[in-house]
VOKOLDO-707229 format. One record per residue (C-alpha): residue number from 0; residue in three letters; x, y, z. Coordinates in Angstrom, 1 decimal. Example, Ala and Ser with C-alpha at 12.3 -4.5 7.8 and 13.67 -1.06 7.14 Angstrom:
<sites>
SITE   k   r     xx     yy     zz
SITE   0 ALA   12.3   -4.5    7.8
SITE   1 SER   13.7   -1.1    7.1
</sites>
This chain:
<sites>
SITE   k   r     xx     yy     zz
SITE   0 MET    0.0    0.0    0.0
SITE   1 THR    1.3    3.5   -0.9
SITE   2 THR    0.8    6.6    1.2
SITE   3 CYS   -1.6    9.6    0.7
SITE   4 GLU    0.1   11.8    3.2
SITE   5 ASN    1.2   15.2    2.0
SITE   6 ARG   -0.5   14.6   -1.4
SITE   7 ARG   -3.4   16.5   -3.0
SITE   8 TYR   -6.1   15.0   -5.1
SITE   9 LEU   -8.6   16.8   -7.3
SITE  10 MET  -12.1   15.5   -8.0
SITE  11 TYR  -13.2   16.7  -11.4
SITE  12 VAL  -17.0   16.9  -11.7
SITE  13 HIS  -19.1   17.7  -14.8
SITE  14 GLN  -22.3   15.8  -14.0
SITE  15 ASN  -24.2   15.3  -10.7
SITE  16 TYR  -23.6   11.5  -10.8
SITE  17 SER  -19.9   12.2  -10.4
SITE  18 PHE  -20.4   12.8   -6.6
SITE  19 ALA  -21.4    9.2   -5.9
SITE  20 ILE  -18.5    7.9   -8.0
SITE  21 LEU  -15.9   10.1   -6.3
SITE  22 ARG  -16.9   10.2   -2.7
SITE  23 PRO  -15.6    6.7   -1.8
SITE  24 ILE  -12.2    7.7   -3.2
SITE  25 GLN  -12.3   10.9   -1.2
SITE  26 ARG  -13.2    9.0    2.0
SITE  27 TYR  -10.2    6.7    1.6
SITE  28 ILE   -7.8    9.5    0.8
SITE  29 ILE   -8.8   11.6    3.9
SITE  30 GLU   -8.7    8.5    6.1
SITE  31 ASN   -5.1    8.0    5.0
SITE  32 GLY   -3.9   11.5    5.5
SITE  33 GLY   -4.4   13.0    2.0
SITE  34 LYS   -6.1   16.3    1.0
SITE  35 VAL   -9.0   16.5   -1.4
SITE  36 ALA  -10.5   19.4   -3.4
SITE  37 TRP  -13.4   19.6   -5.9
SITE  38 PHE  -13.8   21.4   -9.2
SITE  39 LEU  -17.3   21.6  -10.6
SITE  40 GLU  -17.2   22.2  -14.4
SITE  41 GLY  -20.0   23.7  -16.4
SITE  42 ASN  -23.7   24.5  -15.7
SITE  43 GLU  -25.0   21.0  -15.5
SITE  44 VAL  -23.6   20.4  -12.0
SITE  45 ASP  -25.7   21.3   -8.9
SITE  46 HIS  -23.4   23.1   -6.6
SITE  47 ASP  -25.7   22.5   -3.7
SITE  48 LEU  -24.7   18.8   -3.8
SITE  49 LEU  -21.3   19.7   -2.5
SITE  50 GLU  -21.1   19.0    1.2
SITE  51 ARG  -20.1   21.6    3.7
SITE  52 HIS  -16.8   19.9    4.6
SITE  53 GLU  -15.8   19.5    0.9
SITE  54 HIS  -13.2   22.1   -0.3
SITE  55 GLN  -14.1   23.6   -3.7
SITE  56 LEU  -11.7   25.2   -6.2
SITE  57 CYS  -13.5   27.7   -8.4
SITE  58 SER  -11.1   28.3  -11.3
SITE  59 ILE   -8.2   26.8  -13.2
SITE  60 LYS   -6.0   29.4  -11.6
SITE  61 ASP   -7.0   28.0   -8.1
SITE  62 ILE   -6.2   24.5   -9.3
SITE  63 GLN   -2.8   25.6  -10.7
SITE  64 GLN   -2.0   27.2   -7.3
SITE  65 TRP   -3.2   24.2   -5.3
SITE  66 LYS   -1.1   21.8   -7.5
SITE  67 PRO   -2.9   18.5   -7.3
SITE  68 ASN   -0.7   15.4   -7.5
SITE  69 ALA   -3.6   13.6   -9.3
SITE  70 THR   -7.0   14.3  -10.7
SITE  71 PHE   -9.9   11.7  -10.8
SITE  72 VAL  -12.3   12.0  -13.6
SITE  73 PRO  -15.6   10.1  -14.1
SITE  74 GLY  -15.9   11.4  -17.6
SITE  75 ASN  -14.3   11.3  -21.0
SITE  76 VAL  -12.1   14.3  -21.0
SITE  77 VAL  -10.0   16.5  -18.7
SITE  78 PRO   -7.9   19.6  -19.6
SITE  79 SER   -4.2   19.0  -20.2
SITE  80 PHE   -3.3   22.2  -18.4
SITE  81 ILE   -4.4   20.8  -15.0
SITE  82 PRO   -1.3   19.6  -13.1
SITE  83 GLY   -0.6   16.1  -12.0
SITE  84 VAL   -1.6   12.5  -13.0
SITE  85 LYS   -4.9   12.2  -14.7
SITE  86 VAL   -7.0    9.2  -13.8
SITE  87 ALA  -10.1    7.8  -15.6
SITE  88 VAL  -12.5    6.2  -13.2
SITE  89 PHE  -15.5    5.9  -15.6
SITE  90 HIS  -19.1    7.2  -15.2
SITE  91 GLY  -20.7    3.8  -15.9
SITE  92 PHE  -20.2    0.3  -17.3
SITE  93 ASN  -19.9   -0.5  -21.0
SITE  94 SER  -23.5   -0.5  -22.1
SITE  95 GLY  -22.6   -1.2  -25.7
SITE  96 LYS  -23.6    2.2  -26.9
SITE  97 LEU  -21.9    3.5  -30.1
SITE  98 ASN  -20.7    7.1  -30.4
SITE  99 ARG  -21.1    9.3  -33.5
SITE 100 ARG  -18.1    7.6  -35.1
SITE 101 GLY  -19.8    4.2  -34.8
SITE 102 ARG  -17.3    3.0  -32.2
SITE 103 LEU  -18.0    1.7  -28.6
SITE 104 ASP  -17.9    4.9  -26.6
SITE 105 HIS  -16.6    3.1  -23.4
SITE 106 PHE  -13.4    2.3  -25.2
SITE 107 GLU  -12.9    5.6  -27.1
SITE 108 ILE   -9.3    6.9  -26.3
SITE 109 ARG   -9.3   10.7  -26.4
SITE 110 GLY   -5.7   11.2  -25.3
SITE 111 CYS   -6.4   12.8  -21.9
SITE 112 PHE   -5.4   10.2  -19.3
SITE 113 ASP   -2.3    8.7  -17.8
SITE 114 LEU   -4.2    5.9  -16.0
SITE 115 TYR   -7.4    3.9  -16.6
SITE 116 CYS   -8.8    2.2  -13.5
SITE 117 THR  -10.9   -0.5  -15.0
SITE 118 GLN  -13.9   -2.3  -13.5
SITE 119 GLY  -13.4   -6.0  -14.4
SITE 120 PRO  -11.9   -8.6  -16.7
SITE 121 ASN  -14.3   -7.9  -19.7
SITE 122 THR  -13.1   -4.3  -20.0
SITE 123 THR   -9.6   -4.6  -18.7
SITE 124 SER   -8.5   -6.9  -21.5
SITE 125 GLU   -9.7   -4.4  -24.1
SITE 126 PHE   -8.0   -1.4  -22.4
SITE 127 VAL   -4.7   -3.4  -22.1
SITE 128 LYS   -4.8   -3.9  -25.9
SITE 129 LEU   -5.4   -0.2  -26.4
SITE 130 SER   -2.6    0.6  -24.0
SITE 131 LYS   -0.2   -1.4  -26.1
SITE 132 GLN   -1.5    0.2  -29.2
SITE 133 TYR   -1.3    3.8  -28.0
SITE 134 GLY    1.5    3.6  -25.4
SITE 135 PHE    0.6    6.8  -23.5
SITE 136 PHE   -1.4    5.4  -20.6
SITE 137 ASP   -1.4    2.6  -18.0
SITE 138 VAL   -4.2    0.2  -17.1
SITE 139 VAL   -4.9   -1.2  -13.7
SITE 140 GLU   -8.0   -3.3  -12.8
SITE 141 THR   -9.4   -1.9   -9.5
SITE 142 GLY  -13.1   -2.4   -9.6
SITE 143 TRP  -15.5    0.6   -9.6
SITE 144 PRO  -15.5    2.8   -6.4
SITE 145 THR  -19.1    3.8   -6.9
SITE 146 LEU  -20.1    0.3   -5.8
SITE 147 ASP  -18.1    0.2   -2.6
SITE 148 PRO  -21.2    1.3   -0.5
SITE 149 MET  -23.1   -1.6   -2.1
SITE 150 PHE  -20.8   -4.1   -0.4
SITE 151 THR  -20.3   -2.3    2.9
SITE 152 GLU  -22.5   -1.7    5.9
SITE 153 GLU  -25.5    0.4    5.2
SITE 154 GLY  -26.5    3.5    7.1
SITE 155 ILE  -30.0    5.0    6.9
SITE 156 ASN  -31.7    4.2    3.6
SITE 157 PRO  -34.4    6.8    2.9
SITE 158 TYR  -36.2    4.4    0.5
SITE 159 ARG  -36.6    1.5    3.0
SITE 160 SER  -40.2    1.0    4.0
SITE 161 GLU  -42.4   -1.2    6.1
SITE 162 ASP  -44.3   -2.0    2.9
SITE 163 LYS  -43.8   -5.8    2.3
SITE 164 ARG  -44.6   -5.8   -1.4
SITE 165 PRO  -41.9   -6.7   -3.9
SITE 166 VAL  -40.0   -3.6   -5.0
SITE 167 LEU  -39.8   -2.8   -8.7
SITE 168 LEU  -37.1   -0.3   -9.7
SITE 169 PHE  -37.8    1.2  -13.1
SITE 170 CYS  -34.9    3.0  -14.7
SITE 171 SER  -34.5    4.4  -18.2
SITE 172 THR  -31.9    6.1  -20.3
SITE 173 PHE  -32.6    9.5  -21.9
SITE 174 SER  -31.8    8.7  -25.5
SITE 175 HIS  -34.9    8.7  -27.7
SITE 176 LYS  -33.5    5.8  -29.6
SITE 177 TYR  -33.1    3.6  -26.5
SITE 178 SER  -35.5    4.9  -23.9
SITE 179 CYS  -38.4    2.7  -22.9
SITE 180 ALA  -40.0    5.2  -20.6
SITE 181 PRO  -42.4    6.8  -23.1
SITE 182 LYS  -43.5    3.4  -24.5
SITE 183 LEU  -44.2    1.8  -21.2
SITE 184 LYS  -46.0    4.6  -19.3
SITE 185 SER  -49.5    3.0  -19.7
SITE 186 ARG  -48.1   -0.4  -18.5
SITE 187 ILE  -46.4    1.1  -15.5
SITE 188 LYS  -49.7    2.8  -14.6
SITE 189 GLU  -51.4   -0.6  -14.8
SITE 190 LEU  -48.8   -2.2  -12.5
SITE 191 ARG  -49.2    0.7  -10.1
SITE 192 ASP  -53.0    0.2  -10.1
SITE 193 SER  -52.7   -3.5   -9.5
SITE 194 LYS  -51.0   -2.6   -6.2
SITE 195 LYS  -48.9   -5.8   -6.5
SITE 196 TYR  -45.6   -3.9   -6.3
SITE 197 ARG  -44.0   -0.9   -4.7
SITE 198 ILE  -42.6    0.9   -7.7
SITE 199 LEU  -39.6    3.3   -7.6
SITE 200 VAL  -39.0    5.3  -10.8
SITE 201 GLN  -35.6    6.8  -11.5
SITE 202 PHE  -34.5    8.3  -14.8
SITE 203 HIS  -31.2    9.6  -16.3
SITE 204 PRO  -30.8   13.3  -15.4
SITE 205 LYS  -31.0   14.2  -19.1
SITE 206 MET  -34.4   12.6  -19.6
SITE 207 ASP  -36.9   14.6  -21.6
SITE 208 GLU  -38.8   16.9  -19.2
SITE 209 GLU  -42.2   16.0  -20.6
SITE 210 THR  -41.6   12.4  -19.9
SITE 211 VAL  -40.4   13.2  -16.3
SITE 212 LEU  -43.5   15.2  -15.6
SITE 213 SER  -45.8   12.5  -17.0
SITE 214 TYR  -44.3   10.0  -14.6
SITE 215 LYS  -44.4   12.4  -11.6
SITE 216 LYS  -48.2   12.6  -12.2
SITE 217 LEU  -48.4    8.8  -11.5
SITE 218 GLU  -47.1    9.1   -8.0
SITE 219 ASP  -49.3    7.6   -5.2
SITE 220 GLU  -48.8    5.1   -2.4
SITE 221 SER  -47.6    2.4   -4.9
SITE 222 LEU  -45.3    4.5   -7.1
SITE 223 MET  -42.6    7.0   -6.1
SITE 224 PHE  -40.6    9.1   -8.6
SITE 225 VAL  -37.1    9.4   -7.3
SITE 226 GLU  -34.7   12.2   -8.3
SITE 227 THR  -31.2   11.1   -7.2
SITE 228 ASN  -27.6   10.9   -8.6
SITE 229 ASN  -27.0    7.8   -6.4
SITE 230 LEU  -28.6    4.5   -7.4
SITE 231 ILE  -27.0    2.4   -4.7
SITE 232 PRO  -29.7    2.9   -2.0
SITE 233 LEU  -32.4    2.1   -4.6
SITE 234 ILE  -30.6   -1.0   -5.8
SITE 235 LYS  -30.2   -2.3   -2.2
SITE 236 ILE  -33.9   -2.4   -1.5
SITE 237 ALA  -35.3   -3.4   -5.0
SITE 238 ASP  -36.1   -7.0   -5.8
SITE 239 VAL  -36.3   -6.6   -9.6
SITE 240 MET  -35.3   -4.0  -12.2
SITE 241 LEU  -37.1   -2.9  -15.3
SITE 242 CYS  -34.9   -1.1  -17.8
SITE 243 ASP  -33.8   -0.6  -21.4
SITE 244 THR  -30.2   -0.1  -22.7
SITE 245 SER  -28.6    1.6  -19.7
SITE 246 SER  -25.6    1.0  -17.6
SITE 247 ALA  -27.9    0.9  -14.6
SITE 248 VAL  -28.7   -2.7  -15.7
SITE 249 GLN  -25.1   -3.8  -15.0
SITE 250 MET  -25.1   -2.2  -11.5
SITE 251 PHE  -28.3   -4.0  -10.6
SITE 252 LEU  -27.0   -7.4  -11.8
SITE 253 LEU  -23.9   -7.0   -9.6
SITE 254 ALA  -26.3   -7.1   -6.6
SITE 255 LYS  -27.2  -10.6   -7.8
SITE 256 LYS  -30.8   -9.5   -8.7
SITE 257 PRO  -32.7  -10.1  -11.9
SITE 258 VAL  -33.5   -7.6  -14.6
SITE 259 VAL  -36.3   -7.4  -17.2
SITE 260 THR  -35.5   -5.3  -20.2
SITE 261 PHE  -37.8   -3.9  -22.9
SITE 262 ARG  -36.4   -4.2  -26.4
SITE 263 THR  -32.8   -3.8  -25.3
SITE 264 GLN  -30.3   -3.4  -28.1
SITE 265 PHE  -28.1   -6.0  -26.5
SITE 266 PRO  -30.2   -9.1  -25.4
SITE 267 MET  -28.1  -11.5  -23.2
SITE 268 PRO  -28.8  -14.7  -21.4
SITE 269 TYR  -28.5  -12.9  -18.0
SITE 270 LEU  -31.4  -10.7  -18.9
SITE 271 LEU  -35.1  -11.5  -19.6
SITE 272 ASP  -35.8   -9.3  -22.6
SITE 273 ILE  -39.4   -8.7  -23.8
SITE 274 GLN  -40.5   -7.3  -27.1
SITE 275 ASP  -44.2   -6.9  -26.4
SITE 276 GLU  -45.6   -4.6  -23.7
SITE 277 SER  -48.3   -7.2  -22.8
SITE 278 ASP  -45.6   -9.6  -21.6
SITE 279 LEU  -44.3   -7.2  -18.9
SITE 280 ASN  -46.4   -8.5  -16.0
SITE 281 ASP  -45.6  -12.2  -16.6
SITE 282 ALA  -41.9  -11.3  -17.1
SITE 283 ILE  -41.6   -9.6  -13.8
SITE 284 SER  -43.4  -12.5  -12.0
SITE 285 GLU  -41.0  -15.0  -13.7
SITE 286 VAL  -37.8  -13.3  -12.7
SITE 287 LEU  -39.0  -12.7   -9.1
SITE 288 SER  -39.0  -16.5   -8.8
SITE 289 LYS  -35.2  -16.4   -9.4
SITE 290 PRO  -35.0  -19.2  -12.0
SITE 291 THR  -31.8  -21.3  -11.5
SITE 292 VAL  -30.6  -20.9  -15.1
SITE 293 LEU  -31.1  -17.2  -15.1
SITE 294 MET  -29.3  -16.6  -11.7
SITE 295 ASN  -26.4  -18.8  -12.8
SITE 296 GLU  -26.0  -16.6  -15.9
SITE 297 ILE  -26.1  -13.5  -13.8
SITE 298 GLU  -23.3  -14.8  -11.6
SITE 299 SER  -21.1  -15.8  -14.5
SITE 300 TYR  -21.6  -12.3  -16.0
SITE 301 ARG  -20.8  -10.6  -12.6
SITE 302 GLN  -17.5  -12.4  -12.4
SITE 303 GLN  -16.5  -10.9  -15.8
SITE 304 LEU  -18.0   -7.4  -15.3
SITE 305 HIS  -17.0   -6.6  -11.7
SITE 306 PRO  -15.9   -9.5   -9.5
SITE 307 TYR  -15.0   -7.3   -6.5
SITE 308 CYS  -17.4   -7.6   -3.5
SITE 309 ASP  -15.1   -6.4   -0.8
SITE 310 GLY  -15.9   -2.7   -0.9
SITE 311 LYS  -12.3   -1.8   -1.5
SITE 312 SER  -12.3   -0.6   -5.1
SITE 313 ALA  -11.6    3.0   -4.0
SITE 314 GLU   -8.5    1.8   -2.0
SITE 315 ARG   -7.2    0.0   -5.1
SITE 316 VAL   -7.8    3.1   -7.3
SITE 317 VAL   -5.9    5.3   -4.9
SITE 318 ASN   -3.0    2.8   -4.5
SITE 319 ALA   -2.7    2.5   -8.3
SITE 320 THR   -2.7    6.3   -8.6
SITE 321 ASN   -0.1    6.7   -5.9
SITE 322 LYS    2.1    4.2   -7.6
SITE 323 ILE    2.2    6.2  -10.8
SITE 324 ILE    2.7    9.4   -8.8
SITE 325 GLU    5.8    7.8   -7.3
SITE 326 THR    7.2    6.2  -10.4
SITE 327 GLY    6.3    9.1  -12.7
SITE 328 THR    5.1    8.9  -16.3
SITE 329 SER    8.5    8.8  -18.1
SITE 330 HIS    7.8    5.2  -19.2
SITE 331 LEU    4.7    6.4  -21.1
SITE 332 GLY    4.7    7.9  -24.6
SITE 333 LYS    3.6   11.4  -25.3
SITE 334 LYS   -0.1   12.1  -25.5
SITE 335 PRO   -1.5   13.6  -28.7
SITE 336 LEU   -1.7   17.4  -28.7
SITE 337 ASN   -5.5   17.5  -28.9
SITE 338 ILE   -5.3   21.1  -30.2
SITE 339 ILE   -8.9   21.6  -31.0
SITE 340 ARG  -10.2   19.9  -27.9
SITE 341 ASN   -7.9   21.9  -25.6
SITE 342 LEU   -8.8   25.2  -27.3
SITE 343 LYS  -12.5   24.4  -26.7
SITE 344 MET  -11.8   23.6  -23.1
SITE 345 ARG   -9.7   26.7  -22.6
SITE 346 ARG  -12.6   28.8  -24.0
SITE 347 LYS  -15.1   27.0  -21.9
SITE 348 LEU  -13.0   27.4  -18.7
SITE 349 ASN  -11.8   30.9  -19.7
SITE 350 TYR   -8.1   29.9  -19.2
SITE 351 TRP   -5.5   31.1  -21.7
SITE 352 LYS   -2.2   30.9  -19.9
SITE 353 VAL    0.5   28.6  -21.2
</sites>
């Protein structure tokens, strides 16, 4: 284990979900004598989510003066003009989505990072290949810090209830192409009216506002619309998930619980995918019985996606980061100049010094 003492670590946030990803890392750093600061980039981050004890840096000038040894980023890019080692910790699992270039976005290399902390064997192997191809970053399999609270002792869960009905967690991505929320609203209303389940609805923060409002109108004693950037408490109390093509599916499977998907783009044996809305009720009932074949498929997939259940992924991320801080990056090749991207980021962040 390497030390955090006398080291400074920057948490780089550009979406609200970043807080849940980065806080386990912050907790480990502070417990081991390090210092942490936060930089909230752009207008999509709610500054009220920053806790009182968390130290915020408000400009690139502030960051330059603070001189972080490393920056943790749960996103795709980070400015090259920020000091220190730049570490990618991912904002989700590989959901199979393609970017505008027709490539898997999870594996898109943008020339920003010195270290990728991967989540499990099925992504580590690909990043190792990319590391050999490009030569300017290291790869260490650590597990995903976001999930540490799933495998550690639970505090107060605001969604826990005396209600003994099975809990259905309905999540959906915001993409019009992939989202099942607009298509399933009438079926969700039927499930609510049946009173068979306690239904928790949680959507991607970029979900269409009209869709969000239509679901909020369904709220009653059987359905709650939840606005949160942290899925872990919801996953802990849910018995089954209904979803589409979203990385939330993978998080739920890691809790060894079944998922029903509606017209997913990537049907797999560890999912029960339906094509017809009328099959929804039967599908939920089927997976709640936890069929042996399905549950075995879920376990096999979990071992490849994220085999770590010890709640120590943040520790592994920080140790991997400290190692590269200590050894330096001289063994790595030079990153691409990324001239256009860096100009855009300089303009966005109003920073023009060399």
